[in-house]
N, C-alpha and C positions, 0 to 999 in steps of 0.2 A: 496694464496689456503692453507687450513687445510693440513695438512700432515694427508691422509684420512686412510692409514693401521695402523699406529702407534695411532691416536686417536680410531680408530675402536676396535683395542684391547683391549681398555680400558675398554670398556662396561660392565656394571653388569649382565645383566639377557641373559640366551641361548634361551629366547623365540622369540629375534630377529630373529631367524631363521625359527620361527614356519611357518609351511607350508600354514596355513589359514590365516598368515598376510603378508607371501610373495606374494601369489595367488593376494591379493588386490593391495599391492606394483607394481606388474610387469603387473598386467591387465592396471593400471595406467599409468606408465609411458611409456609401450609400445604403448597404445593409441595415448598418447603426442607426442612421436616419429612417430608414423605412419602420425598424422596431421602435423606434425613441428610446433607445436602449441601449449601452454597448460602451466601449471605450475606442475612440477612433486615434487617438494620439498615436499609439505607438503603430498602428499600421502605417498611418503617414509617415514615419521615422524609419520604420523597419523593411519596408517594403523592398530597397535594394538589395538590401543583404541575402534576404528571405529568397529573391528571385536568382540573385547568383548562386545560393547554397543550392539549391533546388533543382538547377538549371545544370549545373557546372561541377558541382563536388558531390554531393548525396546520389550512393550508390542505391536506388530504389526503382521502382516500376509499378507505374500504376494500374496495368494490367494484370499484376501479382501483387497486391499490397499486402499480402501475407506471406510471402517468400521469406524463409527462414534465416537467410546471410543477408537480406537487404540493412542498410545503416538506419541505425535510429535514432527518429528526429522528437524532443520533448519540449513543448512550449509550455514552460514552468509559469511564466506569467499567464496565466488561462483566461485571464481579461480581456486580454487582445485575441482572443480566438478566431477572430475575423481575420486575421492575418494569415492564420493556418487554413481556416475554409476557404479562404479566395486562393491560396497559392496552390491547394489541392486540386481545386476548379480547373484553374490553370494550366495544371499541368498534367490535367486528364483524368484523375481519379474520377469514380464513379457518385461525382456531386455537381448537381445541376445548378443552372443559374434559380431556379424554381427552388431550389433546397436553399440556396442563398437568401433568396426573398423571404423563405419564413424564418429565417434567423430571430433567435429567441420567441419563438410562437412555438406553442404546443399543438401537437407533439410535432417536432422538427428533427432534421439529420443534423442542425446546427444548433444548438444548446448554448446556453451563456457561457458557457465554460466547457471545453473538448472533455467528451465523456468516452472511453474504449467502449469498443462493442457497436456503439452508436453510428459512428462516422469512419469511413475508410480510411487510414492513415493514419490516426490517433491512437499513439501508441498507449497513453496513461490518461487518467482521468486527473485532469489538474482546475486548480484555481486557488485554493489555500496556499498562499505563496510560501516558496523553500520547499515544497513537496515535489516538485516536478525536478528539481535539482539532485533530492535525494534517490528520486527513482531512478535517472538518469546513471548515476553511481552505480545503483544495483543494476541497470542493463549491460552497464561498461564490465562490471564485476562477472554478471554470466557469461558474457562473451568470451572474455579471458578464460572462466572455467569449462565452457564448452569448447574453446581452440583445444584446450591441453587434453581432455578425452576423448575429442571423435577426430583431431585431424592426424591425417598422413601426410608423410613429406610429399610424397608425389601426387596427392590431391586434396588439399585443404578445402575444408566444408563451411568450414566456420572462420571469417574473415570481414568484420565488419565495424564500424564506428560507430559510436553514440555522440547525438549534438543535442544542447540544448539550450534555448534561449530563454534569457532570464532579465529582470532589473535589478533596479536599486531597492524595492520593496523584496525580494527574495534575498539580495545579499542583507538586509537587516535581520532576516527570520534566522532563527539560533540552529534551525535543522538542516539549511543550507550548509552554514559554517560547520557542524557536526558531520556531515555528508562529504565535506570537501577534505576536512581533514582525515577523515579514513580515505580517501581517493588519492590524497597524495601519500598516506602512508603506504598505500598496495602499489604505487605507481601505475594507474590505470592509464597508461599511454593511448588508448585510444577513445579517450574522456576529451571533449572539445568541450568548454563552456564559452558561451557568447553572452557577454555581457553587455546589454544597452543601458549606459551610464548616460541619462538624459539628464540628470540632475533634479526630476521635478516626480513630487508623489502625488496622490490625489490630493492632501490640504494644501499643498504650495511647493516652492521649492525645500529640496531634499536637506539643504542645509538647515530647517528648521529642527532637525533632531537627526543629522547621518552626515558627517564630515571626515570619515575617517579615510587612512589611505588604504585602498581594497588591495591593490597590486602589492603592497608590502604583507599585507597578511596573507594572499595565497603565495608569495614565495616563501612566507615560513612555512604553510601546507607542503609544499614540494611542488607547486606547479610552476609549468613553464607560462611567464606572462607575453602577450603579443597585443599590437593596438591597432586600431583603425581610427584616425581621426577623421577622418571623412568619408562617412557610409555612402555618400551618394557618388562617390568615386570607384567606379567597377574595377578599375586596374589597382587600387591601393584595397579593395576588397578582395580580388581573386589571389594577388600577392600572399595577402594576410592567410587565407583560408588554407591556402596551398602549404605555405609553412605549417598550419596547425594538424596537416597531416601527416606530416614528418613526424615518425616516430621517435623516440629519444628517453623511453624509461620516465616519461613525465605525463602525465594530464596538462592540459592547457587552459590557460585561462584568455580569451579574447576581448579585450575592453575596449568598447565601440563608443565614441562619442557622438552623440547625436543629438537632434532636435527633435523634441515631441509634438505632434501636432504642426512639423514644418508645411509650409504652404498654406496654413489655413491663418485668420486671425489670432488665433491663439496660439502660435508659434512660442516656443519655450514656456508656456502657460499651463497650471495646472487644471484649465478649465476645458483641457481638450483630452483630461487624460478620463474621464469617467462620466461622461454625458453627449449625447448627439450632437454636432455642430450648430444645427439650426439651418433652416433655408437659406438665410442671408449669407452667413458665414460658408458655406457650403457652395454658392454660387462663387464668391471671392476665390476658395479656395480653387474650384475649377480655373480659374483667369489665371490666377499664380501660376498654376501648375500648367497650363496650357491644355487644358483634356475639355475639348469640344463635345464629348460623347453623354449621351443623355443616360441616367442611371441605369446600370446593370446592361447596357452595353458594350460590348469588348471587340474591336477592330479585329480583324485577321492576323495583321500583322502582330497584336500582342500574341497568339495563340501559339504563332507561328515560333515566336521568341522564346516563350514558355515550352513548345513537346520540340525541343531540337533531336536532332536523327543521332542520338547519343546513345551509346551501348552501356544500358543498365548496369551488365553483369550478370543478368540471369541467365543466359542461356550457357556463358563460360561455368558459371556455377553449377546447371544443372550436368555437364558434362563432367564435372569434378564428382560429381554426386556417381555419376556412372561408373567412373574410374575407382574411386573409395570402394562401392560395391564388389569389386573385383578382388582391388589388393588387397583388402581385408575385410571379408564377411561379415566377420562376427563386431568389428566397433560398426560397420555400417546398419545393421540388423540393431544397436542398440542407438544410434542416431535415428533413424527411422522410428523407431517405437517412441522415443521419447521425444524428439523434437518435430519430426514431421506429423506422426500420428498423433502426438500429446498424450499419450496412455502413458500417466503418471501414477504410481501408489496402487497401482491394481495385482498387484503379484502378491498373493497371501502368503503369509510367512507365519512361522510356526510361532505361538503364544508361548511365554515363560510359563513354566509350573509354579505353582507356589501353595505350600501346603496350610491344611485350616487350622487357624489359630495362631500363624505365625505372626511376629510385627512385623511390619515393613510400612515406612511411608510412600504415599504414591507419588511423591517426585523420584525415590529410587525404583519402584517398579517402571517409571515412565521410562526413565534411563534404559532399563533392562529390555523393556519392551521397543524401544525407539530402537537400540542398535541392534535387537534380533531382526526387525524388518530392515534397517540397513543393509544387513547381508547379502538381500536378496532384492533389495530397491535402491540402486545405483543412486538415483537422481535425489535421495535426500540428501540436503547440504542445509547448514545453519550455523547458529551459534546464540551467544549471549551477550549481555552487555555487562561483561566484566563478572559474572557470577556463577559461569559453568561448571565450577564445583559445586553450587549451591541447586542447580538447576537439573543437576546429572545429566545433561546432553552432549556428553563428547562423544564422536562418533569415531573419529581416527588421527590423521593431521592435518595441520593447518592451512587454510588456504590463505597464501601469502606469495609474493614477487620473490624469483622470477618465474617460479611455475604454475603457480596457480590448481595442483594438482590436489590439495586436500580437501575434507570434506567440513572443516571446523572452521568457522568467519568468527574472529575475534574482533566482534564490533566496539569494544571499549564501552566506555560510561559514555553512552550515547545514544540513550533507549529510543527516540524519538525516529532518530535516523535510521537507527538499526530496524524500525519496523517499516519505514519506507523505502530503505535500500532492499529488505525482504520483499517487496510488492514490485520492485522494478526487478527483481531475480524471478519471480513469478510470473511477469507480464511479458517476459522475455522469451519463457518456453524452453522447456527440456529439463527444468530443475522444480523439485517440490521444496521450496523452502522454508524454514522454520526460523523463528525467533523466540528468545527466553530473557525472563529476567523475572522479580517478586512479583509478586500479585499487585501489590499497592503501587507500584511502579507504570503497571497498564495504565493509570493516569497521564505520564509522561509520554507515552505514545498511540495514546486512545483517537488522537485526527488521522495520523495513517492508517492505523485499524478500520475506523470506518470508512476510506477510502479504498483500502482493500476488498470491505463487503460491497461498498458502491460498484467495485469493478468486476466483482463474482472470482475473484482470483483465488487458485489452488494454494493457499497459504495455511500453515499451521503457527498459532502463537501459544506458547508454554509457561505458565504462570505457576510459580511455586509461592510458599508461605501463606497459604490462603484464607487464614482466619487469626482470631486473638489468640489462638493456641500457640502462634510462634514464638510468645511470651517474651523475654524481656526487652528486647529491642523497642517496645511499646507501642503507644499512640500513633507515631509516625511512621511505623513498618507495619501494623496490625489492618489490613481490609477491613472496612465494615458494608461501604454503599458500593464499590465496586462490582460486585456480583450483579447487584441491581442496574446500574449504570449499564454492563455490556449486553445483559438481558433485554434491555430496552432496543437495542441495535438492531436495524433489520438486515434480515440475511446472514447473520452470523448464528453459530451454533456453540453454546458454552457449555462445557462436560465438568461436571465435577466428580470424580470418581468414587467409589465408599471404601475401596480397597485394590489390592494390588490386582485382581483379575478383573473390575470395572475399569481399572487404570488400560491392561491391554487391549481391552474391546475398545476402548477410547480412542485408542493408539490409531488401531484398525479402522476404524471410524473416518476419523481424521484423513489419514491416506489417500482412503477411496473416496470422499466427498471431494467433488470438484467442482460444486458451484456457488463457493463462498469461504472464508474464511472459517475455522473450527479453533476455539479456544480450549486448552485445558486447564484447569484449575487445580491445584494439585498440593498436597498436606507437607510441612516439615516433620512432623512428627509421626512415628510409627503409628499406625491402624494395623487391628486385625483383621488377618485374612480370614472371611465369612463364609461359613457353610455354606450359606443360602447362594452363593455367587460360584460352585461348581458347575453349573450347566449354562452359564451366562454366554449369551451371545451379543452380535450388536444390537438383535433388537430390542433386548433387555435396556440399552441406554436411555428408551425413553419409558423407561418405569418399570419395574418389577418387584412382587410382594416376596417379602423375606419373613413371614410370622403373620399367620391368619391370628383374626379378633373380632370380635363380635359388638363391643362397645365405643370402641372409638380407632380411627387408624393414624397412626404418628407417619406422616412423610418427611423423608430428611435426605439430606445429599452431602457428599463429603464425608468429613471425619464426623458428624452428627448423626450418621447414618447408626454405627455401631452405638452410639451413645442411646440413640430411640431403642435400642433392641435391648440395652441396661436396663432402662427405664421401663419397658413394656414388663421386664420380669419383675422390678419394684411394684408397679402397677399391680400385678397380676396378684402381689401377696395382699394387698390393699383389696382383693375382690374387684378388679378392671380389668376385661379381657382386651387389650391393646393390639392391633396389628399394627406390621411397620411396613412401608414401603421405603424402597430407595428409586430416588429420581434423579439418574445422573444428568440429564438433560433437561429443562423444562420446556425450551424450543421444540424437542423431539416430542414430550408429551403433549404439546398442545398439538402437534399433528397428527396424534389418533383421536379417533372418534369420540364424540362425546359417550356413544355408548359404550366404547373401549373403556375411556377413562373412568367411567362409572363404576367398571366392573373391576378396575385394577384399585380404584380407591376407594370403592365400596358406600352404601348409604347410610353410614352410621358419621356421627360427627370427624371431621378432618382437621387434622393440626399440625401446621409444621414445624420444624424445627431445624433451623439453620442461625449459626452465630456470624448472623450478619443482617443488611438492613432487611425487615419485611417488605419491603417495597414489593411488587410484582406478584406476590403469594397469593393475594385473595382471590384472583382467576380461578384458583382449585380446590381451595381449602377454606374452611370457616375462621381460623385463628391462626396465629404465628408466635412461636416462641422465639424471640430473635433478639436484634441488638440495635437500640433506639438512640444510643450515643457512643462515642469512641472508648476504644479500650484503655488498657493501662497496663504498664511495665511490672514484670514480676513472672516467676518461675510458670510454666504452662499452666500448673495444676490449680495454682493460687490465683490464676486470673481467668480459669474457666468457673471456678468457684464463685468469685467475686461477681461475676455476670451470670449467674443461673445455671452453670450448664455441667453440672453432675446429675447422674439417674437420679439422685433422691430428690434434688430441685425440681427436675424435669417434672417428675411425678408430682410432685406436688401441685403444678403449675397447670398442668394437665387435667389435672382433678379439680382446680379452682375454676378451668375453662369450661368443664362440663358440667360444674355446679350452677355455673352462672346461667347453662341453655334451660 
């Protein structure tokens, strides 16, 4: 352990004893101690920076925590959540001392990691490292796009910054690197990353696994680099943050050299990272930092410093809004609808028409429906992970520096960052964002998709090349277990439409659903437009019958619906009367009453057909014709036949199942 007293005596600034910083430090460490769980080291180190940021630089208003033009602050290292909760309380947000005392207890407004919607002032749900950095890139990009669309010279209504605090762990995570690379490319000049470089991680000194020159890497990304060598020196902190606010066509990285656990016996020691200090160490910390107050007691002097008589900018913004409504009423009404009222994706659009029997892949139908919707839904923005020509998601023009006026975001080969940036755009407000890639690469972005579901964001994830029918690319690109994996995620709705009409209905549903992400899973190959979908509407996505049958019900999704219909014809020739039900979404089917499900699926044996893992189907059916192994490389028809997905093979399998009952 570091010789605490000797090292502490060499600190350069008396600001370490400042009552405002210490109030935040001890609210954090006392809450961690009370919970006997948490991370006290970062709050001890970063309290001075957060104090100065929140009171001198951040444009925010505790009385109006959700006003549209506030600065966004993201705590990417969500394990240090008490740093944020303490700051919000001290600043006057609706978060009481009693709330802080319930840190990490259920139920609590102060959960172990920050959660959007649970605590005022928390912009996004963070904890998995790197996600917050990527979310911040999305927030900053949304600000630039919104400023382009809504501002008038006389009365700009969008003019805010995005700040994100991260640490060594974030810098090691690939998603942060992916996102920072894109931020530099897009020149997001109102994004500032505050990097707490304390050279300590949970297992010990960061040099155990990390000794790169971060500044050089971020210079290569296109960032401007600033440094704070003493985070306890308010003059240095203020001067550096002031420089960070000077826009120069680049995002900014502020590298801050701090001492984790400062003032405690675990100064510069990994033991202050992920556990309570303990009673003896906490007493020592109080002595070292000259804090005489009992736990959760904050002197009036500290509150006064945290709540200075400072103009938040809210009143000036409301005046700008009033003027904008007069100067450009049409632009203002759109701003009000999308940003202030949050009315996104609610405008009906005319679905494309498709002829019975025509062969069209559902990815192509998706593109047609999405563009039709985009004509009347300007909030739709998004892009692909360098596969836009395959996912069919191009809308109009590219979002890029210096105008940000387009709607197509070229994310590059950065699936994970793409999804987290999409979350940031969704969390910002004013946009209905989508991300797209091949379905098998949903594995690359699933952690961010999971957070989108936790946050209940209105986001759309578009996945194409949905099965072994994609053919020659083979095992590595043919999804098998991905459908089951996404369906197991709470809060998401997964739609795998059978034809172009079901696809149009799925797009309409996804745009209107605002209580969580929706995933569309689409075919590469052409599928017949089914006569039974002529009268489809969004309620049909919970399942609809395409063929009556008295002996067995074949239940299918996506490309296997037309296969089931063909197999039913073969079965008919063998004397088996097979009904066919298309179920685009198992989540929506589950939402129907048991009586409705039974009426739809029938009292006869039910057999699911899906060229994917059978996991999850047995809630609804008696047997599954699916995939229990990975696929193989070859032309589509050869691969489907090799794994038993031809009408004749399905017919034989159905009869074997029925014969075994």
